[in-house]
Biopython code that builds the backbone (N, CA, C, O; Angstrom):
import numpy as np
from Bio.PDB.StructureBuilder import StructureBuilder

atoms = [
    (1, "UNK", "N", (28.398, 18.513, -23.765)),
    (1, "UNK", "CA", (27.759, 17.267, -24.099)),
    (1, "UNK", "C", (27.941, 16.265, -22.961)),
    (1, "UNK", "O", (28.989, 16.196, -22.319)),
    (2, "UNK", "N", (26.889, 15.502, -22.742)),
    (2, "UNK", "CA", (26.934, 14.453, -21.727)),
    (2, "UNK", "C", (27.344, 13.133, -22.350)),
    (2, "UNK", "O", (26.991, 12.840, -23.493)),
    (3, "UNK", "N", (28.089, 12.337, -21.600)),
    (3, "UNK", "CA", (28.444, 11.020, -22.155)),
    (3, "UNK", "C", (27.234, 10.098, -22.222)),
    (3, "UNK", "O", (26.239, 10.311, -21.529)),
    (4, "UNK", "N", (27.329, 9.072, -23.064)),
    (4, "UNK", "CA", (26.217, 8.142, -23.251)),
    (4, "UNK", "C", (25.874, 7.370, -21.991)),
    (4, "UNK", "O", (24.727, 6.958, -21.814)),
    (5, "UNK", "N", (26.838, 7.168, -21.118)),
    (5, "UNK", "CA", (26.635, 6.379, -19.908)),
    (5, "UNK", "C", (25.605, 7.007, -18.975)),
    (5, "UNK", "O", (24.948, 6.305, -18.206)),
    (6, "UNK", "N", (25.468, 8.311, -19.042)),
    (6, "UNK", "CA", (24.515, 8.998, -18.183)),
    (6, "UNK", "C", (23.089, 8.555, -18.520)),
    (6, "UNK", "O", (22.267, 8.386, -17.620)),
    (7, "UNK", "N", (22.797, 8.371, -19.779)),
    (7, "UNK", "CA", (21.450, 8.003, -20.191)),
    (7, "UNK", "C", (21.177, 6.516, -20.018)),
    (7, "UNK", "O", (20.017, 6.110, -19.957)),
    (8, "UNK", "N", (22.209, 5.704, -19.939)),
    (8, "UNK", "CA", (22.035, 4.270, -19.785)),
    (8, "UNK", "C", (21.922, 3.868, -18.312)),
    (8, "UNK", "O", (21.466, 2.766, -18.008)),
    (9, "UNK", "N", (22.324, 4.732, -17.418)),
    (9, "UNK", "CA", (22.249, 4.423, -15.990)),
    (9, "UNK", "C", (20.812, 4.396, -15.528)),
    (9, "UNK", "O", (19.970, 5.148, -16.019)),
    (10, "UNK", "N", (20.541, 3.518, -14.574)),
    (10, "UNK", "CA", (19.195, 3.451, -14.009)),
    (10, "UNK", "C", (19.272, 3.824, -12.541)),
    (10, "UNK", "O", (20.324, 3.733, -11.908)),
    (11, "UNK", "N", (18.149, 4.239, -12.025)),
    (11, "UNK", "CA", (18.078, 4.668, -10.631)),
    (11, "UNK", "C", (17.510, 3.524, -9.796)),
    (11, "UNK", "O", (16.321, 3.218, -9.875)),
    (12, "UNK", "N", (18.371, 2.895, -8.996)),
    (12, "UNK", "CA", (17.951, 1.771, -8.182)),
    (12, "UNK", "C", (17.966, 2.105, -6.697)),
    (12, "UNK", "O", (18.056, 1.195, -5.873)),
    (13, "UNK", "N", (17.884, 3.357, -6.333)),
    (13, "UNK", "CA", (17.982, 3.732, -4.929)),
    (13, "UNK", "C", (16.647, 3.707, -4.198)),
    (13, "UNK", "O", (16.638, 3.716, -2.968)),
    (14, "UNK", "N", (15.536, 3.675, -4.891)),
    (14, "UNK", "CA", (14.240, 3.638, -4.232)),
    (14, "UNK", "C", (13.964, 2.208, -3.765)),
    (14, "UNK", "O", (13.933, 1.288, -4.582)),
    (15, "UNK", "N", (13.765, 2.011, -2.462)),
    (15, "UNK", "CA", (13.559, 0.640, -1.971)),
    (15, "UNK", "C", (12.186, 0.106, -2.353)),
    (15, "UNK", "O", (11.232, 0.864, -2.526)),
    (16, "UNK", "N", (12.109, -1.197, -2.480)),
    (16, "UNK", "CA", (10.855, -1.856, -2.837)),
    (16, "UNK", "C", (9.805, -1.685, -1.748)),
    (16, "UNK", "O", (8.609, -1.694, -2.038)),
    (17, "UNK", "N", (10.235, -1.530, -0.501)),
    (17, "UNK", "CA", (9.272, -1.347, 0.588)),
    (17, "UNK", "C", (8.485, -0.050, 0.407)),
    (17, "UNK", "O", (7.318, 0.020, 0.790)),
    (18, "UNK", "N", (9.106, 0.970, -0.168)),
    (18, "UNK", "CA", (8.397, 2.223, -0.448)),
    (18, "UNK", "C", (7.266, 1.987, -1.443)),
    (18, "UNK", "O", (6.159, 2.495, -1.270)),
    (19, "UNK", "N", (7.555, 1.210, -2.489)),
    (19, "UNK", "CA", (6.527, 0.915, -3.479)),
    (19, "UNK", "C", (5.396, 0.082, -2.875)),
    (19, "UNK", "O", (4.228, 0.286, -3.206)),
    (20, "UNK", "N", (5.741, -0.848, -1.995)),
    (20, "UNK", "CA", (4.720, -1.679, -1.358)),
    (20, "UNK", "C", (3.804, -0.830, -0.478)),
    (20, "UNK", "O", (2.585, -1.004, -0.504)),
    (21, "UNK", "N", (4.371, 0.074, 0.289)),
    (21, "UNK", "CA", (3.573, 0.941, 1.158)),
    (21, "UNK", "C", (2.693, 1.867, 0.309)),
    (21, "UNK", "O", (1.530, 2.095, 0.645)),
    (22, "UNK", "N", (3.234, 2.389, -0.768)),
    (22, "UNK", "CA", (2.467, 3.265, -1.649)),
    (22, "UNK", "C", (1.304, 2.509, -2.295)),
    (22, "UNK", "O", (0.191, 3.031, -2.371)),
    (23, "UNK", "N", (1.553, 1.298, -2.756)),
    (23, "UNK", "CA", (0.492, 0.488, -3.352)),
    (23, "UNK", "C", (-0.596, 0.205, -2.326)),
    (23, "UNK", "O", (-1.782, 0.234, -2.654)),
    (24, "UNK", "N", (-0.201, -0.068, -1.085)),
    (24, "UNK", "CA", (-1.194, -0.324, -0.038)),
    (24, "UNK", "C", (-2.138, 0.862, 0.134)),
    (24, "UNK", "O", (-3.355, 0.686, 0.176)),
    (25, "UNK", "N", (-1.588, 2.058, 0.233)),
    (25, "UNK", "CA", (-2.423, 3.238, 0.441)),
    (25, "UNK", "C", (-3.327, 3.513, -0.759)),
    (25, "UNK", "O", (-4.494, 3.869, -0.590)),
    (26, "UNK", "N", (-2.799, 3.350, -1.955)),
    (26, "UNK", "CA", (-3.594, 3.625, -3.145)),
    (26, "UNK", "C", (-4.737, 2.614, -3.273)),
    (26, "UNK", "O", (-5.874, 2.993, -3.553)),
    (27, "UNK", "N", (-4.434, 1.334, -3.069)),
    (27, "UNK", "CA", (-5.460, 0.302, -3.207)),
    (27, "UNK", "C", (-6.547, 0.462, -2.148)),
    (27, "UNK", "O", (-7.731, 0.330, -2.457)),
    (28, "UNK", "N", (-6.164, 0.743, -0.910)),
    (28, "UNK", "CA", (-7.169, 0.911, 0.146)),
    (28, "UNK", "C", (-8.029, 2.145, -0.122)),
    (28, "UNK", "O", (-9.241, 2.100, 0.090)),
    (29, "UNK", "N", (-7.435, 3.235, -0.579)),
    (29, "UNK", "CA", (-8.222, 4.437, -0.864)),
    (29, "UNK", "C", (-9.206, 4.197, -2.008)),
    (29, "UNK", "O", (-10.360, 4.617, -1.929)),
    (30, "UNK", "N", (-8.761, 3.530, -3.062)),
    (30, "UNK", "CA", (-9.658, 3.255, -4.184)),
    (30, "UNK", "C", (-10.741, 2.260, -3.786)),
    (30, "UNK", "O", (-11.909, 2.444, -4.130)),
    (31, "UNK", "N", (-10.362, 1.205, -3.061)),
    (31, "UNK", "CA", (-11.353, 0.213, -2.627)),
    (31, "UNK", "C", (-12.380, 0.846, -1.703)),
    (31, "UNK", "O", (-13.563, 0.513, -1.770)),
    (32, "UNK", "N", (-11.945, 1.747, -0.851)),
    (32, "UNK", "CA", (-12.897, 2.400, 0.036)),
    (32, "UNK", "C", (-13.883, 3.248, -0.750)),
    (32, "UNK", "O", (-15.085, 3.204, -0.490)),
    (33, "UNK", "N", (-13.392, 4.007, -1.695)),
    (33, "UNK", "CA", (-14.275, 4.861, -2.481)),
    (33, "UNK", "C", (-15.259, 4.048, -3.316)),
    (33, "UNK", "O", (-16.403, 4.461, -3.500)),
    (34, "UNK", "N", (-14.828, 2.909, -3.815)),
    (34, "UNK", "CA", (-15.708, 2.104, -4.655)),
    (34, "UNK", "C", (-16.694, 1.263, -3.861)),
    (34, "UNK", "O", (-17.856, 1.147, -4.251)),
    (35, "UNK", "N", (-16.249, 0.666, -2.742)),
    (35, "UNK", "CA", (-17.055, -0.354, -2.084)),
    (35, "UNK", "C", (-17.498, -0.028, -0.669)),
    (35, "UNK", "O", (-18.329, -0.751, -0.119)),
    (36, "UNK", "N", (-16.982, 1.027, -0.055)),
    (36, "UNK", "CA", (-17.320, 1.255, 1.350)),
    (36, "UNK", "C", (-17.629, 2.710, 1.670)),
    (36, "UNK", "O", (-17.530, 3.110, 2.830)),
    (37, "UNK", "N", (-17.996, 3.502, 0.692)),
    (37, "UNK", "CA", (-18.261, 4.914, 0.966)),
    (37, "UNK", "C", (-19.625, 5.142, 1.609)),
    (37, "UNK", "O", (-19.866, 6.217, 2.159)),
    (38, "UNK", "N", (-20.512, 4.172, 1.555)),
    (38, "UNK", "CA", (-21.806, 4.269, 2.232)),
    (38, "UNK", "C", (-21.679, 3.716, 3.649)),
    (38, "UNK", "O", (-20.620, 3.232, 4.047)),
    (39, "UNK", "N", (-22.771, 3.796, 4.398)),
    (39, "UNK", "CA", (-22.750, 3.277, 5.771)),
    (39, "UNK", "C", (-22.539, 1.773, 5.813)),
    (39, "UNK", "O", (-21.934, 1.258, 6.754)),
    (40, "UNK", "N", (-23.027, 1.066, 4.809)),
    (40, "UNK", "CA", (-22.851, -0.378, 4.760)),
    (40, "UNK", "C", (-21.633, -0.714, 3.902)),
    (40, "UNK", "O", (-21.499, -0.211, 2.786)),
    (41, "UNK", "N", (-20.744, -1.566, 4.421)),
    (41, "UNK", "CA", (-19.528, -1.942, 3.703)),
    (41, "UNK", "C", (-19.828, -3.152, 2.824)),
    (41, "UNK", "O", (-20.330, -4.170, 3.301)),
    (42, "UNK", "N", (-19.518, -3.031, 1.550)),
    (42, "UNK", "CA", (-19.737, -4.093, 0.584)),
    (42, "UNK", "C", (-18.703, -5.202, 0.807)),
    (42, "UNK", "O", (-17.582, -4.932, 1.237)),
    (43, "UNK", "N", (-19.081, -6.431, 0.518)),
    (43, "UNK", "CA", (-18.151, -7.552, 0.713)),
    (43, "UNK", "C", (-16.980, -7.491, -0.268)),
    (43, "UNK", "O", (-15.934, -8.085, -0.004)),
    (44, "UNK", "N", (-17.131, -6.791, -1.387)),
    (44, "UNK", "CA", (-16.026, -6.643, -2.321)),
    (44, "UNK", "C", (-14.872, -5.839, -1.713)),
    (44, "UNK", "O", (-13.717, -6.009, -2.105)),
    (45, "UNK", "N", (-15.187, -4.970, -0.761)),
    (45, "UNK", "CA", (-14.125, -4.241, -0.064)),
    (45, "UNK", "C", (-13.250, -5.213, 0.705)),
    (45, "UNK", "O", (-12.023, -5.122, 0.653)),
    (46, "UNK", "N", (-13.874, -6.144, 1.420)),
    (46, "UNK", "CA", (-13.094, -7.105, 2.207)),
    (46, "UNK", "C", (-12.330, -8.065, 1.301)),
    (46, "UNK", "O", (-11.238, -8.509, 1.656)),
    (47, "UNK", "N", (-12.882, -8.387, 0.148)),
    (47, "UNK", "CA", (-12.169, -9.234, -0.810)),
    (47, "UNK", "C", (-10.941, -8.508, -1.344)),
    (47, "UNK", "O", (-9.874, -9.107, -1.480)),
    (48, "UNK", "N", (-11.086, -7.221, -1.647)),
    (48, "UNK", "CA", (-9.938, -6.452, -2.139)),
    (48, "UNK", "C", (-8.873, -6.314, -1.052)),
    (48, "UNK", "O", (-7.681, -6.331, -1.358)),
    (49, "UNK", "N", (-9.279, -6.179, 0.206)),
    (49, "UNK", "CA", (-8.301, -6.109, 1.300)),
    (49, "UNK", "C", (-7.595, -7.456, 1.463)),
    (49, "UNK", "O", (-6.394, -7.492, 1.729)),
    (50, "UNK", "N", (-8.326, -8.563, 1.307)),
    (50, "UNK", "CA", (-7.707, -9.887, 1.398)),
    (50, "UNK", "C", (-6.714, -10.112, 0.254)),
    (50, "UNK", "O", (-5.638, -10.671, 0.470)),
    (51, "UNK", "N", (-7.068, -9.683, -0.952)),
    (51, "UNK", "CA", (-6.140, -9.801, -2.077)),
    (51, "UNK", "C", (-4.907, -8.930, -1.862)),
    (51, "UNK", "O", (-3.798, -9.320, -2.227)),
    (52, "UNK", "N", (-5.095, -7.765, -1.278)),
    (52, "UNK", "CA", (-3.959, -6.901, -0.963)),
    (52, "UNK", "C", (-3.060, -7.547, 0.082)),
    (52, "UNK", "O", (-1.837, -7.436, -0.005)),
    (53, "UNK", "N", (-3.642, -8.216, 1.061)),
    (53, "UNK", "CA", (-2.847, -8.912, 2.072)),
    (53, "UNK", "C", (-2.041, -10.046, 1.440)),
    (53, "UNK", "O", (-0.881, -10.251, 1.795)),
    (54, "UNK", "N", (-2.641, -10.780, 0.513)),
    (54, "UNK", "CA", (-1.908, -11.837, -0.192)),
    (54, "UNK", "C", (-0.760, -11.259, -1.012)),
    (54, "UNK", "O", (0.330, -11.829, -1.051)),
    (55, "UNK", "N", (-1.006, -10.132, -1.662)),
    (55, "UNK", "CA", (0.045, -9.467, -2.431)),
    (55, "UNK", "C", (1.184, -9.028, -1.516)),
    (55, "UNK", "O", (2.354, -9.184, -1.866)),
    (56, "UNK", "N", (0.851, -8.479, -0.344)),
    (56, "UNK", "CA", (1.882, -8.071, 0.607)),
    (56, "UNK", "C", (2.707, -9.264, 1.073)),
    (56, "UNK", "O", (3.933, -9.187, 1.152)),
    (57, "UNK", "N", (2.033, -10.364, 1.381)),
    (57, "UNK", "CA", (2.730, -11.575, 1.816)),
    (57, "UNK", "C", (3.694, -12.055, 0.738)),
    (57, "UNK", "O", (4.837, -12.408, 1.028)),
    (58, "UNK", "N", (3.228, -12.066, -0.504)),
    (58, "UNK", "CA", (4.061, -12.492, -1.620)),
    (58, "UNK", "C", (5.273, -11.583, -1.798)),
    (58, "UNK", "O", (6.391, -12.070, -1.963)),
    (59, "UNK", "N", (5.063, -10.276, -1.766)),
    (59, "UNK", "CA", (6.157, -9.329, -1.965)),
    (59, "UNK", "C", (7.192, -9.413, -0.849)),
    (59, "UNK", "O", (8.394, -9.369, -1.111)),
    (60, "UNK", "N", (6.736, -9.533, 0.376)),
    (60, "UNK", "CA", (7.671, -9.590, 1.496)),
    (60, "UNK", "C", (8.464, -10.901, 1.457)),
    (60, "UNK", "O", (9.661, -10.903, 1.744)),
    (61, "UNK", "N", (7.819, -12.001, 1.110)),
    (61, "UNK", "CA", (8.541, -13.275, 1.000)),
    (61, "UNK", "C", (9.525, -13.257, -0.166)),
    (61, "UNK", "O", (10.603, -13.843, -0.072)),
    (62, "UNK", "N", (9.172, -12.600, -1.246)),
    (62, "UNK", "CA", (10.045, -12.544, -2.419)),
    (62, "UNK", "C", (11.285, -11.694, -2.164)),
    (62, "UNK", "O", (12.367, -12.009, -2.659)),
    (63, "UNK", "N", (11.135, -10.631, -1.404)),
    (63, "UNK", "CA", (12.249, -9.712, -1.137)),
    (63, "UNK", "C", (12.609, -9.724, 0.341)),
    (63, "UNK", "O", (12.796, -8.676, 0.959)),
    (64, "UNK", "N", (12.702, -10.914, 0.889)),
    (64, "UNK", "CA", (12.937, -11.081, 2.318)),
    (64, "UNK", "C", (14.254, -10.458, 2.772)),
    (64, "UNK", "O", (14.317, -9.891, 3.863)),
    (65, "UNK", "N", (15.305, -10.553, 1.959)),
    (65, "UNK", "CA", (16.613, -10.053, 2.370)),
    (65, "UNK", "C", (16.667, -8.533, 2.438)),
    (65, "UNK", "O", (17.558, -7.982, 3.084)),
    (66, "UNK", "N", (15.741, -7.849, 1.792)),
    (66, "UNK", "CA", (15.746, -6.382, 1.814)),
    (66, "UNK", "C", (15.172, -5.815, 3.117)),
    (66, "UNK", "O", (15.522, -4.703, 3.511)),
    (67, "UNK", "N", (14.312, -6.554, 3.774)),
    (67, "UNK", "CA", (13.612, -6.034, 4.943)),
    (67, "UNK", "C", (14.456, -6.218, 6.206)),
    (67, "UNK", "O", (14.622, -7.330, 6.707)),
    (68, "UNK", "N", (14.979, -5.104, 6.702)),
    (68, "UNK", "CA", (15.679, -5.098, 7.983)),
    (68, "UNK", "C", (14.722, -4.535, 9.041)),
    (68, "UNK", "O", (13.548, -4.302, 8.752)),
    (69, "UNK", "N", (15.215, -4.318, 10.249)),
    (69, "UNK", "CA", (14.333, -3.877, 11.338)),
    (69, "UNK", "C", (13.687, -2.529, 11.053)),
    (69, "UNK", "O", (12.512, -2.327, 11.360)),
    (70, "UNK", "N", (14.432, -1.621, 10.480)),
    (70, "UNK", "CA", (13.902, -0.276, 10.216)),
    (70, "UNK", "C", (12.762, -0.338, 9.197)),
    (70, "UNK", "O", (11.736, 0.318, 9.377)),
    (71, "UNK", "N", (12.933, -1.113, 8.143)),
    (71, "UNK", "CA", (11.892, -1.214, 7.115)),
    (71, "UNK", "C", (10.680, -1.977, 7.626)),
    (71, "UNK", "O", (9.554, -1.685, 7.223)),
    (72, "UNK", "N", (10.891, -2.942, 8.502)),
    (72, "UNK", "CA", (9.758, -3.666, 9.090)),
    (72, "UNK", "C", (8.961, -2.746, 10.002)),
    (72, "UNK", "O", (7.730, -2.782, 9.995)),
    (73, "UNK", "N", (9.647, -1.922, 10.785)),
    (73, "UNK", "CA", (8.955, -0.965, 11.655)),
    (73, "UNK", "C", (8.184, 0.052, 10.817)),
    (73, "UNK", "O", (7.053, 0.400, 11.155)),
    (74, "UNK", "N", (8.784, 0.530, 9.730)),
    (74, "UNK", "CA", (8.092, 1.471, 8.843)),
    (74, "UNK", "C", (6.859, 0.825, 8.212)),
    (74, "UNK", "O", (5.824, 1.473, 8.058)),
    (75, "UNK", "N", (6.971, -0.449, 7.849)),
    (75, "UNK", "CA", (5.841, -1.165, 7.265)),
    (75, "UNK", "C", (4.709, -1.325, 8.279)),
    (75, "UNK", "O", (3.543, -1.142, 7.931)),
    (76, "UNK", "N", (5.032, -1.657, 9.507)),
    (76, "UNK", "CA", (4.015, -1.813, 10.558)),
    (76, "UNK", "C", (3.344, -0.473, 10.846)),
    (76, "UNK", "O", (2.128, -0.419, 11.028)),
    (77, "UNK", "N", (4.119, 0.601, 10.888)),
    (77, "UNK", "CA", (3.542, 1.933, 11.103)),
    (77, "UNK", "C", (2.619, 2.296, 9.943)),
    (77, "UNK", "O", (1.578, 2.919, 10.151)),
    (78, "UNK", "N", (2.994, 1.908, 8.718)),
    (78, "UNK", "CA", (2.121, 2.199, 7.578)),
    (78, "UNK", "C", (0.822, 1.410, 7.660)),
    (78, "UNK", "O", (-0.226, 1.907, 7.247)),
    (79, "UNK", "N", (0.872, 0.188, 8.188)),
    (79, "UNK", "CA", (-0.361, -0.575, 8.370)),
    (79, "UNK", "C", (-1.261, 0.072, 9.413)),
    (79, "UNK", "O", (-2.482, 0.088, 9.258)),
    (80, "UNK", "N", (-0.670, 0.600, 10.463)),
    (80, "UNK", "CA", (-1.464, 1.339, 11.457)),
    (80, "UNK", "C", (-2.067, 2.598, 10.831)),
    (80, "UNK", "O", (-3.183, 2.993, 11.171)),
    (81, "UNK", "N", (-1.332, 3.216, 9.927)),
    (81, "UNK", "CA", (-1.870, 4.365, 9.195)),
    (81, "UNK", "C", (-3.039, 3.987, 8.311)),
    (81, "UNK", "O", (-3.975, 4.769, 8.148)),
    (82, "UNK", "N", (-2.993, 2.785, 7.735)),
    (82, "UNK", "CA", (-4.127, 2.320, 6.925)),
    (82, "UNK", "C", (-5.372, 2.120, 7.778)),
    (82, "UNK", "O", (-6.481, 2.440, 7.350)),
    (83, "UNK", "N", (-5.187, 1.589, 8.990)),
    (83, "UNK", "CA", (-6.333, 1.420, 9.892)),
    (83, "UNK", "C", (-6.897, 2.782, 10.272)),
    (83, "UNK", "O", (-8.114, 2.964, 10.294)),
    (84, "UNK", "N", (-6.027, 3.737, 10.568)),
    (84, "UNK", "CA", (-6.473, 5.096, 10.884)),
    (84, "UNK", "C", (-7.200, 5.715, 9.691)),
    (84, "UNK", "O", (-8.223, 6.380, 9.859)),
    (85, "UNK", "N", (-6.669, 5.496, 8.488)),
    (85, "UNK", "CA", (-7.304, 6.035, 7.290)),
    (85, "UNK", "C", (-8.696, 5.430, 7.092)),
    (85, "UNK", "O", (-9.625, 6.133, 6.693)),
    (86, "UNK", "N", (-8.844, 4.141, 7.366)),
    (86, "UNK", "CA", (-10.150, 3.492, 7.243)),
    (86, "UNK", "C", (-11.161, 4.144, 8.170)),
    (86, "UNK", "O", (-12.267, 4.472, 7.742)),
    (87, "UNK", "N", (-10.797, 4.339, 9.445)),
    (87, "UNK", "CA", (-11.731, 4.948, 10.386)),
    (87, "UNK", "C", (-11.981, 6.422, 10.084)),
    (87, "UNK", "O", (-13.077, 6.926, 10.330)),
    (88, "UNK", "N", (-10.988, 7.110, 9.558)),
    (88, "UNK", "CA", (-11.194, 8.510, 9.176)),
    (88, "UNK", "C", (-12.171, 8.613, 8.003)),
    (88, "UNK", "O", (-13.033, 9.492, 7.985)),
    (89, "UNK", "N", (-12.037, 7.717, 7.026)),
    (89, "UNK", "CA", (-12.963, 7.701, 5.905)),
    (89, "UNK", "C", (-14.359, 7.292, 6.338)),
    (89, "UNK", "O", (-15.348, 7.827, 5.837)),
    (90, "UNK", "N", (-14.446, 6.353, 7.260)),
    (90, "UNK", "CA", (-15.759, 5.880, 7.727)),
    (90, "UNK", "C", (-16.493, 6.964, 8.504)),
    (90, "UNK", "O", (-17.723, 7.009, 8.470)),
    (91, "UNK", "N", (-15.779, 7.831, 9.198)),
    (91, "UNK", "CA", (-16.455, 8.869, 9.982)),
    (91, "UNK", "C", (-17.153, 9.882, 9.067)),
    (91, "UNK", "O", (-18.128, 10.514, 9.474)),
    (92, "UNK", "N", (-16.663, 10.034, 7.851)),
    (92, "UNK", "CA", (-17.264, 10.996, 6.923)),
    (92, "UNK", "C", (-18.150, 10.361, 5.877)),
    (92, "UNK", "O", (-18.515, 11.012, 4.898)),
    (93, "UNK", "N", (-18.509, 9.087, 6.065)),
    (93, "UNK", "CA", (-19.307, 8.407, 5.033)),
    (93, "UNK", "C", (-20.753, 8.881, 5.081)),
    (93, "UNK", "O", (-21.274, 9.253, 6.133)),
    (94, "UNK", "N", (-21.375, 8.856, 3.929)),
    (94, "UNK", "CA", (-22.757, 9.350, 3.808)),
    (94, "UNK", "C", (-23.719, 8.162, 3.790)),
    (94, "UNK", "O", (-23.345, 7.071, 3.360)),
    (95, "UNK", "N", (-24.930, 8.361, 4.244)),
    (95, "UNK", "CA", (-25.905, 7.257, 4.157)),
    (95, "UNK", "C", (-26.375, 7.083, 2.698)),
    (95, "UNK", "O", (-26.633, 8.057, 1.990)),
    (96, "UNK", "N", (-26.475, 5.849, 2.288)),
    (96, "UNK", "CA", (-26.925, 5.568, 0.907)),
    (96, "UNK", "C", (-28.251, 4.862, 0.893)),
    (96, "UNK", "O", (-28.774, 4.552, -0.178)),
]
sb = StructureBuilder()
sb.init_structure("model")
sb.init_model(0)
sb.init_chain("A")
sb.init_seg("    ")
for serial, (resi, resn, name, xyz) in enumerate(atoms, 1):
    if name == "N":
        sb.init_residue(resn, " ", resi, " ")
    sb.init_atom(name, np.array(xyz, "f"), 0.0, 1.0, " ", f" {name:<3s}", serial, name[0])
structure = sb.get_structure()
């Protein structure tokens, strides 16, 4: 039998920066599929990217003490990955 404390413990080892990076990729992928899969990019795509940028600003300001140099570098690399993902998706877009 396991003690009760095992079930009451929570897992707090996953950093918030991981969740922020994951949310960025998911939101950009969904926004691209909904608003920018054709040759012409809809303005709602840019609005969703602007809202995502505001969310990122809010999250980073709220958890400022968690972000050290390593996490900031990982975040910047993930943003470069988002730009690469945008151009990769655009190269395969179909005319509508």
